[in-house]
KEKE-3310 file (N, C-alpha, C; in steps of 0.2 Angstrom, whole numbers, plus 5000, padded with zeros to 4 digits):
npx = (5829:5834:5832:5825:5822:5813:5803:5798:5792:5782:5775:5766:5758:5752:5755:5750:5740:5729:5734:5731:5743:5750:5755:5761:5773:5775:5786:5783:5770:5775:5783:5776:5769:5779:5783:5772:5771:5779:5780:5765:5751:5745:5731:5728:5734:5731:5718:5721:5733:5727:5717:5727:5733:5722:5722:5736:5744:5755:5771:5776:5765:5764:5777:5773:5763:5761:5768:5758:5747:5748:5750:5735:5734:5741:5738:5735:5740:5755:5770:5778:5788:5790:5783:5787:5798:5795:5789:5800:5807:5798:5801:5816:5820:5812:5819:5831:5832:5824:5812:5811:5811:5824:5838:5840:5845:5857:5858:5843:5842:5849:5841:5827:5823:5823:5830:5842:5836:5821:5825:5828:5818:5810:5818:5818:5804:5800:5811:5816:5829:5843:5843:5842:5832:5830:5818:5810:5799:5808:5820:5816:5811:5826:5832:5826:5828:5843:5847:5852:5860:5857:5853:5843:5845:5857:5875:5882:5875:5865:5874:5874:5865:5863:5873:5868:5856:5861:5867:5856:5852:5862:5863:5853:5850:5841:5834:5814:5814:5806:5793:5800:5805:5793:5787:5795:5793:5776:5779:5784:5774:5762:5763:5779:5777:5778:5773:5765:5771:5768:5772:5769:5764:5774:5783:5799:5801:5807:5821:5824:5833:5825:5814:5817:5825:5817:5815:5808:5802:5812:5820:5819:5830:5824:5823:5834:5822:5819:5814:5799:5800:5793:5779:5773:5758:5749:5734:5724:5708:5701:5687:5680:5667:5659:5673:5687:5704:5722:5736:5753:5762:5781:5791:5804:5800:5789:5775:5776:5773:5761:5743:5741:5735:5734:5749:5752:5763:5757:5754:5751:5736:5726:5715:5724:5735:5729:5722:5736:5739:5732:5718:5700:5695:5678:5670:5675:5681:5686:5691:5693:5707:5721:5734:5743:5756:5770:5786:5797:5794:5781:5768:5755:5741:5733:5717:5710:5693:5687:5678:5681:5686:5687:5701:5707:5720:5731:5743:5758:5761:5772:5772:5764:5746:5727:5713:5698:5683:5671:5667:5681:5688:5689:5695:5710:5725:5727:5736:5729:5728:5721:5714:5702:5701:5693:5684:5675:5673:5662:5655:5647:5641:5648:5648:5644)
npy = (4167:4169:4187:4187:4175:4177:4185:4182:4174:4181:4186:4175:4174:4186:4195:4204:4195:4195:4202:4212:4208:4198:4181:4176:4170:4179:4187:4200:4205:4207:4216:4226:4234:4233:4244:4253:4255:4262:4277:4278:4272:4257:4255:4265:4261:4249:4248:4256:4246:4234:4238:4244:4231:4223:4232:4229:4217:4207:4209:4210:4218:4229:4234:4235:4243:4261:4276:4285:4280:4271:4281:4285:4276:4279:4290:4302:4292:4297:4304:4303:4297:4288:4279:4281:4275:4263:4260:4259:4251:4239:4239:4239:4224:4215:4221:4216:4203:4195:4195:4190:4193:4197:4186:4187:4198:4208:4211:4213:4227:4236:4237:4250:4262:4256:4251:4246:4240:4238:4229:4218:4217:4210:4199:4190:4187:4183:4174:4168:4173:4177:4190:4207:4216:4235:4248:4261:4258:4249:4256:4263:4250:4245:4254:4259:4246:4241:4254:4263:4277:4297:4302:4294:4295:4300:4293:4287:4282:4273:4264:4260:4253:4244:4237:4229:4226:4212:4208:4201:4194:4183:4178:4167:4155:4145:4154:4157:4167:4176:4176:4182:4194:4200:4200:4211:4222:4221:4223:4234:4244:4242:4241:4246:4262:4278:4287:4283:4271:4255:4245:4235:4225:4218:4211:4211:4218:4214:4214:4229:4246:4255:4256:4250:4261:4271:4280:4278:4287:4297:4290:4287:4297:4311:4319:4337:4348:4358:4375:4373:4381:4393:4392:4401:4401:4405:4397:4391:4389:4385:4384:4378:4376:4365:4359:4356:4365:4357:4356:4345:4341:4340:4329:4321:4329:4338:4330:4326:4321:4321:4328:4342:4359:4376:4387:4404:4418:4423:4435:4440:4445:4437:4435:4440:4429:4421:4425:4426:4413:4410:4412:4420:4427:4425:4426:4429:4424:4422:4412:4400:4401:4390:4378:4366:4352:4349:4336:4347:4358:4369:4371:4385:4390:4399:4401:4404:4402:4405:4403:4405:4409:4405:4414:4426:4425:4408:4404:4396:4383:4380:4366:4352:4350:4349:4350:4344:4334:4337:4322:4316:4320:4308:4300:4305:4306:4313:4328:4326:4334:4345:4337:4338:4352:4353:4342:4352:4361:4354:4347:4360:4367:4374:4389:4400)
npz = (5502:5482:5479:5464:5465:5471:5468:5456:5462:5468:5457:5449:5458:5462:5450:5437:5422:5414:5404:5386:5376:5385:5387:5374:5361:5353:5347:5337:5343:5359:5354:5348:5359:5368:5366:5364:5374:5383:5391:5391:5400:5405:5403:5393:5382:5381:5371:5359:5353:5354:5341:5333:5328:5323:5310:5305:5307:5307:5305:5291:5285:5292:5286:5273:5274:5269:5279:5283:5283:5293:5304:5307:5318:5327:5333:5348:5354:5358:5358:5346:5337:5343:5334:5320:5320:5321:5312:5303:5309:5305:5292:5291:5298:5289:5277:5282:5288:5285:5287:5299:5317:5325:5336:5346:5364:5358:5345:5343:5350:5339:5332:5325:5335:5347:5362:5373:5385:5378:5371:5378:5386:5375:5372:5381:5385:5372:5368:5380:5382:5394:5400:5407:5410:5412:5413:5418:5427:5433:5437:5447:5458:5460:5462:5476:5482:5484:5488:5479:5481:5468:5455:5444:5427:5426:5420:5430:5438:5433:5428:5439:5439:5431:5434:5444:5441:5432:5439:5448:5439:5437:5450:5450:5445:5435:5435:5428:5415:5407:5416:5427:5422:5420:5429:5439:5432:5433:5449:5448:5442:5449:5465:5471:5472:5460:5470:5482:5487:5490:5502:5511:5506:5498:5489:5492:5502:5516:5514:5507:5508:5507:5512:5526:5530:5531:5519:5508:5498:5495:5488:5472:5467:5465:5451:5447:5445:5431:5424:5413:5395:5390:5375:5360:5348:5338:5325:5313:5309:5298:5285:5270:5262:5268:5275:5281:5282:5282:5287:5282:5296:5295:5299:5304:5320:5331:5334:5321:5304:5309:5303:5305:5309:5299:5307:5315:5320:5335:5337:5326:5312:5309:5299:5291:5287:5283:5270:5265:5263:5251:5254:5259:5269:5273:5285:5304:5319:5336:5344:5362:5368:5372:5382:5378:5383:5381:5379:5381:5381:5385:5373:5370:5363:5352:5343:5328:5322:5304:5291:5274:5256:5242:5235:5220:5219:5222:5236:5235:5244:5257:5265:5264:5260:5260:5260:5271:5271:5287:5290:5283:5298:5310:5306:5299:5305:5318:5329:5348:5353:5343:5337:5349:5350:5335:5338:5347:5343:5331:5339:5343:5332:5317:5311:5298)
capx = (5829:5836:5829:5823:5816:5804:5800:5795:5785:5775:5770:5763:5752:5752:5756:5743:5739:5725:5734:5731:5751:5754:5753:5762:5779:5778:5792:5780:5769:5778:5789:5773:5766:5785:5785:5768:5769:5782:5778:5759:5750:5744:5721:5726:5736:5726:5716:5725:5738:5721:5716:5734:5735:5715:5725:5743:5742:5759:5777:5777:5758:5765:5782:5772:5760:5763:5769:5755:5743:5752:5751:5732:5734:5743:5735:5733:5748:5759:5778:5774:5793:5788:5777:5788:5804:5790:5787:5807:5810:5796:5808:5822:5816:5810:5826:5838:5831:5820:5804:5808:5813:5833:5836:5847:5844:5860:5853:5837:5845:5849:5834:5826:5821:5825:5835:5843:5831:5817:5828:5830:5810:5805:5822:5818:5799:5801:5815:5820:5833:5842:5845:5836:5830:5828:5815:5809:5799:5813:5824:5812:5812:5830:5835:5823:5829:5848:5848:5854:5859:5860:5847:5847:5849:5866:5877:5887:5869:5861:5878:5879:5861:5862:5876:5864:5850:5866:5871:5851:5849:5868:5863:5849:5851:5836:5825:5812:5815:5798:5791:5805:5804:5786:5787:5799:5786:5771:5780:5786:5768:5756:5765:5782:5774:5781:5769:5763:5773:5763:5776:5766:5763:5781:5789:5805:5803:5811:5829:5825:5835:5824:5809:5822:5827:5811:5816:5805:5799:5818:5821:5825:5833:5822:5830:5833:5817:5818:5806:5797:5799:5783:5782:5765:5758:5742:5730:5718:5703:5699:5683:5677:5663:5661:5680:5693:5712:5726:5743:5754:5769:5785:5792:5804:5799:5784:5770:5777:5771:5752:5738:5739:5731:5737:5749:5754:5763:5750:5754:5750:5732:5721:5713:5732:5735:5724:5726:5743:5737:5729:5711:5696:5690:5670:5669:5681:5677:5693:5691:5694:5715:5721:5740:5750:5762:5776:5792:5803:5790:5773:5763:5751:5739:5727:5715:5705:5690:5686:5675:5685:5682:5697:5707:5711:5729:5735:5747:5763:5761:5776:5770:5758:5740:5723:5703:5698:5678:5671:5665:5688:5693:5690:5699:5716:5732:5726:5738:5725:5723:5720:5709:5698:5699:5689:5677:5673:5668:5660:5650:5647:5638:5650:5645:5642)
capy = (4164:4180:4192:4186:4167:4182:4190:4177:4168:4186:4187:4168:4173:4191:4200:4206:4190:4196:4209:4206:4204:4192:4171:4174:4174:4183:4196:4206:4206:4210:4222:4232:4233:4236:4250:4258:4256:4266:4283:4279:4268:4250:4257:4268:4257:4242:4248:4256:4237:4230:4241:4242:4222:4222:4232:4227:4210:4205:4213:4213:4220:4234:4235:4237:4251:4269:4278:4289:4273:4269:4287:4285:4270:4278:4296:4300:4290:4303:4304:4302:4298:4281:4276:4282:4270:4257:4258:4260:4247:4233:4236:4235:4215:4212:4219:4216:4199:4190:4197:4189:4195:4195:4178:4193:4207:4211:4208:4216:4232:4239:4241:4260:4266:4248:4253:4244:4238:4236:4223:4212:4211:4209:4191:4187:4186:4181:4166:4167:4175:4180:4199:4209:4224:4241:4253:4267:4257:4245:4256:4265:4248:4245:4261:4258:4241:4242:4260:4269:4286:4299:4304:4291:4296:4302:4288:4280:4279:4270:4260:4254:4250:4241:4227:4227:4219:4209:4203:4197:4186:4178:4174:4160:4150:4141:4157:4159:4175:4179:4177:4188:4202:4201:4205:4217:4229:4223:4226:4245:4249:4242:4242:4251:4266:4284:4290:4280:4262:4247:4240:4231:4217:4221:4201:4210:4224:4211:4214:4232:4247:4262:4255:4249:4269:4274:4284:4280:4295:4301:4286:4286:4304:4316:4326:4344:4353:4367:4378:4373:4387:4394:4397:4403:4401:4403:4392:4396:4384:4388:4382:4380:4372:4362:4355:4360:4363:4353:4351:4340:4343:4339:4322:4323:4337:4338:4330:4322:4316:4320:4332:4348:4367:4379:4390:4411:4422:4423:4441:4444:4445:4428:4438:4440:4423:4415:4426:4422:4405:4413:4410:4426:4424:4429:4431:4426:4422:4418:4405:4399:4400:4382:4375:4359:4352:4344:4333:4348:4366:4371:4376:4392:4389:4402:4396:4408:4400:4407:4403:4406:4408:4403:4419:4424:4421:4404:4403:4390:4379:4376:4359:4345:4351:4344:4348:4337:4335:4332:4316:4310:4318:4305:4293:4305:4307:4322:4327:4323:4345:4345:4335:4339:4356:4352:4340:4353:4364:4352:4349:4369:4366:4377:4395:4399)
capz = (5496:5482:5476:5459:5464:5475:5461:5454:5466:5468:5450:5449:5465:5464:5445:5430:5419:5410:5400:5379:5375:5387:5385:5368:5361:5346:5346:5337:5349:5362:5353:5349:5364:5373:5362:5366:5385:5385:5392:5391:5406:5402:5400:5388:5378:5376:5366:5354:5355:5349:5334:5330:5326:5316:5304:5303:5310:5307:5301:5284:5283:5293:5284:5267:5272:5273:5288:5284:5284:5300:5309:5314:5321:5336:5336:5351:5360:5359:5355:5338:5334:5341:5327:5314:5322:5323:5304:5300:5313:5302:5285:5292:5301:5281:5272:5285:5292:5282:5288:5306:5322:5326:5343:5352:5361:5358:5338:5341:5353:5331:5328:5326:5342:5351:5367:5379:5390:5378:5370:5383:5385:5369:5370:5389:5383:5366:5367:5386:5383:5400:5399:5415:5409:5418:5415:5423:5433:5437:5440:5455:5460:5459:5469:5485:5487:5485:5490:5476:5477:5464:5447:5438:5420:5426:5417:5434:5441:5427:5425:5444:5441:5427:5438:5453:5435:5429:5446:5451:5434:5436:5456:5451:5438:5435:5434:5423:5413:5408:5423:5432:5418:5422:5438:5439:5428:5436:5456:5450:5440:5453:5471:5470:5463:5461:5476:5489:5486:5496:5507:5516:5502:5492:5490:5491:5507:5520:5511:5504:5511:5507:5518:5530:5533:5528:5513:5499:5496:5494:5484:5466:5470:5461:5444:5450:5439:5427:5419:5405:5392:5388:5367:5356:5341:5332:5323:5310:5308:5290:5285:5265:5259:5276:5274:5285:5281:5285:5286:5286:5299:5295:5298:5312:5323:5334:5331:5312:5300:5307:5301:5311:5306:5297:5314:5311:5325:5341:5337:5318:5309:5304:5289:5282:5289:5280:5265:5263:5260:5247:5256:5258:5274:5273:5294:5309:5327:5340:5348:5365:5371:5380:5380:5376:5386:5378:5386:5384:5382:5384:5368:5371:5355:5349:5337:5326:5314:5298:5286:5270:5250:5236:5234:5214:5218:5227:5237:5238:5251:5262:5270:5260:5261:5260:5263:5273:5275:5292:5288:5286:5301:5313:5304:5299:5309:5322:5335:5355:5356:5340:5336:5356:5345:5330:5339:5350:5338:5328:5342:5343:5326:5314:5308:5293)
cpx = (5830:5831:5823:5817:5810:5800:5794:5789:5781:5773:5769:5758:5748:5751:5750:5745:5737:5726:5734:5738:5755:5750:5755:5769:5780:5782:5787:5775:5771:5782:5785:5769:5770:5782:5778:5767:5774:5781:5773:5757:5745:5733:5723:5730:5733:5718:5717:5730:5732:5720:5721:5734:5730:5719:5730:5745:5750:5766:5778:5769:5761:5772:5779:5767:5764:5764:5763:5748:5743:5749:5742:5729:5737:5742:5734:5738:5753:5765:5779:5784:5793:5784:5779:5796:5799:5791:5793:5808:5805:5800:5811:5823:5815:5815:5831:5840:5828:5811:5804:5815:5822:5833:5836:5844:5849:5858:5849:5838:5847:5845:5834:5821:5819:5827:5837:5838:5824:5819:5828:5820:5808:5811:5819:5810:5797:5807:5818:5825:5837:5846:5840:5836:5831:5826:5816:5806:5802:5818:5820:5814:5822:5835:5833:5828:5834:5852:5854:5855:5859:5853:5850:5850:5853:5869:5881:5880:5867:5867:5878:5870:5860:5869:5873:5859:5856:5864:5862:5849:5855:5867:5856:5848:5848:5829:5823:5811:5806:5794:5794:5805:5797:5783:5789:5793:5779:5774:5782:5779:5763:5759:5772:5781:5776:5778:5768:5765:5771:5769:5776:5765:5768:5782:5795:5808:5809:5819:5828:5825:5829:5819:5814:5824:5821:5814:5813:5803:5807:5821:5818:5825:5831:5827:5827:5827:5819:5813:5807:5798:5794:5783:5773:5763:5752:5740:5725:5716:5699:5694:5680:5672:5661:5670:5682:5700:5717:5732:5749:5761:5773:5788:5803:5803:5794:5776:5770:5776:5763:5746:5734:5733:5737:5742:5752:5758:5756:5750:5749:5742:5727:5719:5718:5732:5734:5725:5731:5744:5734:5719:5707:5696:5682:5669:5676:5677:5684:5688:5697:5703:5715:5729:5742:5755:5766:5781:5799:5799:5782:5772:5757:5746:5732:5726:5709:5699:5686:5681:5677:5682:5688:5697:5706:5716:5729:5741:5752:5762:5768:5777:5762:5751:5735:5716:5701:5690:5675:5668:5673:5691:5693:5696:5707:5717:5732:5730:5730:5725:5722:5709:5701:5696:5691:5683:5674:5670:5662:5652:5643:5642:5645:5650:5650:5649)
cpy = (4171:4181:4189:4182:4173:4185:4185:4174:4172:4184:4181:4170:4179:4198:4198:4201:4191:4202:4206:4204:4198:4184:4171:4175:4173:4188:4201:4210:4207:4214:4229:4232:4236:4244:4258:4259:4261:4274:4283:4272:4262:4254:4258:4263:4251:4243:4252:4252:4236:4232:4239:4232:4222:4226:4231:4221:4205:4210:4219:4216:4227:4238:4238:4242:4257:4271:4281:4283:4270:4275:4288:4282:4270:4287:4298:4296:4295:4301:4300:4296:4288:4277:4279:4276:4264:4252:4255:4254:4238:4231:4235:4228:4214:4215:4217:4206:4195:4191:4193:4192:4192:4190:4184:4198:4210:4215:4217:4225:4236:4240:4245:4258:4259:4250:4246:4237:4235:4230:4218:4211:4207:4197:4187:4185:4180:4172:4164:4165:4179:4188:4203:4215:4230:4246:4256:4262:4251:4248:4261:4258:4245:4250:4260:4251:4240:4248:4263:4275:4289:4299:4297:4289:4297:4294:4283:4279:4275:4265:4254:4250:4245:4233:4227:4222:4215:4205:4199:4189:4183:4177:4167:4158:4147:4146:4159:4166:4178:4180:4184:4194:4206:4204:4206:4222:4229:4225:4235:4248:4245:4244:4246:4254:4273:4289:4289:4273:4259:4242:4233:4223:4216:4214:4204:4218:4223:4214:4223:4242:4255:4261:4252:4256:4274:4283:4284:4284:4301:4297:4284:4297:4310:4322:4334:4346:4357:4368:4377:4380:4387:4397:4397:4401:4402:4397:4396:4387:4385:4381:4384:4375:4366:4356:4358:4360:4362:4354:4348:4341:4339:4334:4320:4331:4332:4336:4328:4322:4319:4329:4337:4356:4372:4383:4398:4411:4425:4433:4444:4441:4441:4427:4438:4434:4421:4418:4424:4414:4406:4411:4419:4425:4431:4431:4428:4428:4418:4415:4404:4398:4391:4382:4369:4358:4346:4343:4343:4356:4365:4375:4380:4391:4394:4402:4402:4403:4406:4406:4406:4404:4407:4411:4420:4421:4417:4403:4396:4388:4379:4372:4356:4348:4349:4347:4342:4338:4333:4326:4312:4312:4314:4299:4297:4306:4315:4322:4328:4331:4347:4343:4335:4344:4358:4349:4344:4357:4360:4349:4354:4371:4375:4382:4397:4407)
cpz = (5489:5479:5469:5458:5466:5471:5459:5454:5468:5462:5447:5455:5460:5457:5440:5426:5414:5403:5390:5375:5377:5386:5377:5368:5356:5346:5345:5340:5353:5360:5354:5353:5371:5371:5364:5373:5385:5384:5391:5395:5401:5397:5394:5384:5375:5370:5356:5351:5351:5343:5331:5325:5323:5310:5300:5307:5309:5306:5297:5284:5284:5289:5275:5265:5272:5278:5287:5284:5289:5307:5313:5318:5328:5334:5342:5359:5364:5358:5351:5334:5334:5339:5322:5316:5322:5314:5304:5304:5307:5296:5287:5295:5291:5276:5275:5287:5290:5283:5296:5310:5325:5337:5348:5355:5361:5350:5343:5345:5344:5329:5330:5333:5346:5355:5370:5381:5387:5375:5373:5385:5384:5370:5379:5386:5377:5362:5374:5388:5391:5399:5403:5408:5416:5416:5418:5429:5436:5440:5445:5457:5463:5464:5477:5484:5486:5487:5487:5475:5469:5457:5447:5431:5421:5426:5424:5437:5439:5425:5432:5443:5434:5430:5442:5444:5434:5434:5449:5446:5435:5444:5455:5443:5432:5435:5428:5419:5412:5411:5426:5429:5419:5429:5441:5436:5432:5447:5454:5445:5446:5465:5475:5466:5467:5466:5481:5487:5493:5498:5507:5511:5497:5495:5493:5500:5513:5518:5507:5508:5511:5514:5526:5533:5531:5523:5506:5494:5494:5489:5475:5469:5465:5458:5446:5446:5437:5425:5414:5401:5392:5378:5364:5354:5339:5326:5320:5309:5301:5285:5276:5262:5261:5275:5277:5279:5282:5282:5289:5287:5296:5298:5298:5312:5326:5332:5321:5311:5301:5304:5307:5307:5307:5305:5312:5318:5327:5339:5330:5318:5306:5299:5289:5285:5284:5272:5263:5259:5253:5248:5257:5262:5276:5282:5296:5316:5331:5347:5355:5368:5373:5378:5380:5380:5381:5382:5387:5384:5382:5377:5370:5365:5354:5345:5335:5320:5312:5294:5277:5259:5246:5234:5229:5214:5224:5227:5234:5242:5250:5265:5265:5266:5260:5265:5266:5277:5281:5294:5291:5293:5305:5314:5302:5306:5311:5328:5339:5353:5351:5339:5344:5351:5341:5332:5343:5346:5335:5331:5345:5339:5323:5309:5302:5292)
residu = (MET:ASP:PHE:ALA:LEU:ARG:ILE:VAL:ALA:TRP:GLN:ALA:SER:HIS:GLY:ARG:HIS:GLY:LEU:PRO:TRP:GLN:HIS:THR:GLN:ASP:PRO:TYR:ARG:ILE:TRP:LEU:SER:GLU:ILE:MET:LEU:GLN:GLN:THR:GLN:VAL:THR:THR:VAL:ILE:PRO:TYR:TYR:GLN:ARG:PHE:LEU:GLU:ARG:PHE:PRO:ASP:ILE:ALA:THR:LEU:ALA:ALA:ALA:ASP:GLN:GLU:ALA:VAL:MET:PRO:TYR:TRP:ALA:GLY:LEU:GLY:TYR:TYR:ALA:ARG:ALA:ARG:ASN:LEU:HIS:ARG:CYS:ALA:GLN:THR:ILE:MET:ASN:ASP:TRP:GLY:GLY:ARG:PHE:PRO:PRO:THR:ALA:GLU:GLN:ILE:ALA:THR:LEU:PRO:GLY:ILE:GLY:ARG:SER:THR:ALA:ALA:ALA:ILE:ALA:ALA:PHE:ALA:TYR:GLY:GLU:ARG:SER:PRO:ILE:LEU:ASP:GLY:ASN:VAL:LYS:ARG:VAL:PHE:THR:ARG:HIS:PHE:GLY:VAL:GLU:GLY:GLU:PRO:THR:ARG:ARG:GLU:VAL:GLU:GLN:ARG:LEU:TRP:GLU:LEU:ALA:ASP:ALA:GLN:VAL:ALA:GLU:ALA:PRO:GLY:LEU:ASN:MET:ALA:THR:TYR:THR:GLN:GLY:LEU:MET:ASP:LEU:GLY:ALA:THR:LEU:CYS:THR:ARG:GLY:LYS:PRO:ASP:CYS:THR:ARG:CYS:PRO:VAL:SER:GLU:THR:CYS:ILE:ALA:ARG:ARG:ASP:GLY:ARG:GLN:SER:GLU:LEU:PRO:THR:PRO:LYS:ALA:ARG:LYS:ALA:ILE:PRO:GLU:ARG:GLN:THR:GLY:MET:LEU:VAL:LEU:GLN:ARG:ASP:GLY:ALA:ILE:LEU:LEU:GLU:GLN:ARG:PRO:SER:PRO:GLY:ILE:TRP:GLY:GLY:LEU:TRP:SER:LEU:PRO:GLU:PHE:ASP:VAL:GLY:ALA:ASP:PRO:THR:GLN:ALA:ALA:ARG:GLN:LEU:GLY:LEU:GLU:PRO:THR:GLN:ARG:TYR:GLU:LEU:ALA:ALA:PHE:ALA:HIS:THR:PHE:THR:HIS:TYR:ARG:LEU:HIS:ILE:LYS:PRO:TRP:TYR:LEU:PRO:VAL:SER:GLN:ALA:ALA:SER:ILE:ALA:GLU:PRO:THR:MET:PRO:GLN:ARG:TRP:ALA:SER:LEU:ALA:GLU:LEU:PRO:SER:LEU:ALA:LEU:PRO:ALA:PRO:ILE:ARG:LYS:LEU:LEU:GLU:GLY:LEU:LEU:GLU:ALA:GLY:LEU:PRO:GLU)
# end
């Protein structure tokens, strides 16, 4: 039996069938799930997916919303450019496609934030198009099964993997593309995992080169590790009359469009940093430092808590600011580590 047909047979019996974005051909819901699942585990995505659909049930609703209204429903998922592209994509579909998703993978791939593999997945699930996918999990399956050497992110290696992906579909003319696509995703997520692949239950183990040669831990070829740059910043938790001062991060950029805390040089005086914002501290408290790791660097954050009063002169803010009441904080789009910091302070009780 061909590779693709074995995947289809296995998915029908052993794959995942109860995920909230399955059993639909609505390209909007499929697209939303595919974007959320990039870089994020299924268990994390499910509640976000459900809340997002409750607020934005269709493309028109999403496109009509302000980006600031969208971000709170993404806060905590990370990789916030996905949310900005999601919003832009909805507006493009409304403006350029009459509110309907493009009907082919090639056309879908022209939309903001949608690459070749994601476009193929949407087209396969929504329209049954014979376009193969090649996300991170599927690359791992293919490199092991077909014994492909080299880092999968290298252009020549990725091109070889795409050739293999195309060939599997071409060799199975009656292929159910939705089931095959889901089967590849399920296989990579549940059996052909990065750390401990369960080869005994794999439907294509008999023809897998990595299993035959005992090279499951060597393939895919690991990416050369680079030292992660370390950066430092100070942050101000400024409280006045029971409200916290927040600044909206510039977009694009790290935490773009989200509300965060004012920053200052970690070696500078936090009292002076507050005064530069036109605020006079009445007390100051040093909080526990913590680190947050982004894709390309690790940020070490040194926070200070300062109750403040209004100074005589008001500084012109360099970015949008707002005083947020403690009751508002849960509904605002805050970066996950900032939300955790503020929640910890609230639980401990804010000193005056």
